[in-house]
C-alpha angles and dihedrals in degrees: 000000000000121000135199115247116234112277095016137101138207135198120242122191111226131163094296123090093247123052119252121242118237117197139186116202113173092330094312108120122203140177130204092225121113092242091063094043096048098059122109093214123105112273091250090060099046125106139159140195092270093057091044092051093047100042098026132252094266095052093049094044089052091048100048105016115213106023112231109189107187141018104143120228117232113246127217093260093055093256117121125230112262110269115237099245129186108252129196133244121211118260110248093217092242111060115104113260101175109137095014118132113255130202139157118276104237123219094218140106117284110238130182116207108209094189095274110033145017118256129186123231087260094054098258118140122239110215100220117178117257091244090056094055095039110127097017111137125250091241122094116267133187121211147110134274100232135185106171141308114297091015102106097123092048090050091051092050090055101044094046092060116103099201098082088246122207086232086085087078089081093057132084128203101227107198123204106163148026105219098189094061119095091203128108119274097265090055091047089054088055090050089055094048093048091048092053098036121128095026091285090157113037095201100042128083135174115245111242117243129187136177118274111229096201143292095312092051090047093053091047091053091045090053091048094050094046091049088055090053097261128139102234142282138290128222127205124197111237113254093009120151126231111259133173116250134018116336136180088222088077118052132182120210122198138152091245132025119244133200143168127255135174121243112239101166149005116234113209118244129236135205109003090006096048110138094025140059118315099176142342118248105216140175131213122222089260091057098257110147127202142142130262110201106153132070094042120128122223089254091052090050090053092048107020128189106282122253108270095032123120120240135188115229132182124225140170102226143321123272120232086266093055095254115139112247120226095003114194127186115245107171147311113271110221089163093062122077126229114302118245111242131201118254135050106264113153089215110075090198091065113076118217109223138182090247118102090216120082116259115245135170112284091014115137132151124263090248092053099048141357131178128188132168128205131185135196121200119174138123107339093339127101109165140155133207124192131185129192127185118198114171106307094341121101114193122190124191121185142162145104118329111265094032133092090240125195129305132213129178127199124188117214127196093262145345094274092054090047092053092048091049091049092051090052092052092047091052090052093051096046088048087059093053102267113148123209117246116217112222119228114256 
């Protein structure tokens, strides 16, 4: 394996856009990544996945001994530095998973236990009551504060309180890893079980893992979890080490992909949703803008996620242009910080997009969304017909003027097919005497 001569540095390409800088100063190795900076160990004992990949696992283990990845340092404002947590990649649907360790993907709030307190992945403290943390070990643990399936928002509302609320009694701290151990995953699972054995901590449990027997077994477990209301499953590579950041040794498997986007506008609704939210205009970190109009409850349409907030949405795949197909709102993400956006605007509230036109509320491209309204008044008839295209979805609403009418949605293979289908329907309606109504600006 290569090494870094004393007094020199090398660049190492990680998951970030710019390479990290690895240095050796008198035998003290450092890395410019957040995972190295945010450790509470002395600088001579710190390591990270980039150093281990460059110098080799054996060389780093010999240099620092047991590799402790995380205990966050308190900052001056009382907020801790973000712990360097192990994050999952998405399973590609093809890679072999025989022998990997399988568990349910919990819909809870990620929480790092530093031996004395709970810390979010962003470094915020969770104010758990003393009786909730009683019996937890003094070693670091990685897990989720979990209430029940499909209860994410309720969980967030509890853990964000700062009054050590008795509502914590409904939660469990479900532990799935021991970050400070340099052992393989199976041994770290044993560390967790031993630390929580004998009901030492009433409100903490170890997450069950079992061996995946192959793709058919994986799909069977995924079906079972989804039928119970769960999100999906997680896979751990046997013998894998804990490392900060995204890693292919930890995979998430779900029916649909999900991602985060920032809200940049509220599109007004029509028909049944007139007078409230119709869709959220959102932007991805790479500047791609699109609309999310499904998955929202009536309450969320009345009081939508505020502009600037981060939401999770679910989608099937990306179009050739990089636009998520069939996006559906899942939830607001108060536990995730602001998304980095491309560009160099000095105002973080202004997203920098690929479009040459300025971004404004309700602005979306013709390919991403289109809405037109037509009316027919003659004899005893007074009818309306509306059509909206959003991605590959074509939604038609029709009925008597003054009513909400009926609504039907058809999903086409892609945005181009949806637009062609919409143009065909419009031609049919105008051929029957319907006249387009221009909306007021």
